[in-house]
C-alpha positions in Angstrom: 46.6 -47.4 31.5 46.7 -46.4 27.9 43.2 -44.8 28.2 44.7 -42.1 30.4 47.0 -41.1 27.6 44.2 -40.1 25.2 44.3 -36.4 24.6 42.4 -33.9 22.4 45.7 -33.0 20.8 45.9 -29.6 22.6 49.1 -27.9 23.3 49.8 -26.1 26.6 50.4 -22.5 26.2 52.5 -20.1 28.2 50.9 -17.5 30.3 51.6 -14.0 28.9 52.7 -11.7 31.7 51.0 -8.6 30.1 47.6 -9.5 31.2 46.1 -11.6 33.9 43.3 -12.6 31.6 45.9 -14.3 29.3 45.6 -17.3 31.7 42.3 -18.2 29.9 43.7 -20.2 27.1 46.3 -22.1 29.1 43.7 -22.9 31.7 41.2 -24.2 29.1 43.9 -26.4 27.7 45.0 -27.6 31.1 41.4 -28.5 32.3 40.8 -30.3 29.0 43.9 -32.4 29.4 44.1 -32.7 33.2 44.0 -36.5 33.4 46.6 -37.1 30.8 48.8 -34.3 32.4 48.6 -35.9 35.9 49.3 -39.4 34.6 52.3 -38.2 32.5 53.7 -36.1 35.4 53.3 -39.1 37.8 55.3 -41.2 35.5 58.0 -38.6 35.3 58.4 -38.1 39.0 61.2 -40.5 39.5 63.1 -39.1 36.6 62.7 -35.3 37.2 62.7 -33.5 40.6 60.9 -30.4 39.4 58.0 -32.5 38.2 57.1 -33.3 42.0 56.5 -29.6 42.8 54.2 -29.2 39.7 52.4 -32.4 40.4 51.8 -31.6 44.0 50.3 -28.2 43.0 48.0 -29.9 40.4 46.8 -32.4 43.0 46.0 -29.8 45.6 42.4 -29.9 46.3 41.8 -26.1 46.4 43.3 -25.9 42.9 41.3 -28.9 41.6 38.0 -27.5 42.8 38.9 -23.8 42.3 40.1 -23.8 38.6 36.8 -25.1 37.1 35.0 -22.4 39.2 37.3 -19.6 38.0 37.2 -20.5 34.4 33.6 -19.4 33.6 34.4 -16.1 35.4 37.5 -15.5 33.2 35.4 -16.3 30.1 32.9 -13.7 31.0 35.6 -11.0 31.8 37.3 -11.9 28.6 34.1 -11.3 26.6 33.5 -8.0 28.5 37.0 -6.8 27.6 36.7 -7.7 24.0 33.3 -5.9 23.9 34.7 -2.8 25.6 37.5 -2.7 23.1 35.2 -2.6 20.1 
């Protein structure tokens, strides 16, 4: 069970409401720590009712398969925005 707790030491960041592209950094962090996040939330379910909704959302198959597909697109859009701002 301890092997599921190994992380890269990343910190989950909050989505900034000013720009939809701001989801890029939190998404990268979440995808990198997905297994540890799921294990921790699963262990917290009996203690915290709010965790149940988040865990259900993170285990949704559309989300599990969709987020890794969206991430490369967000990276490209982010690079285009940075290039356009120069």
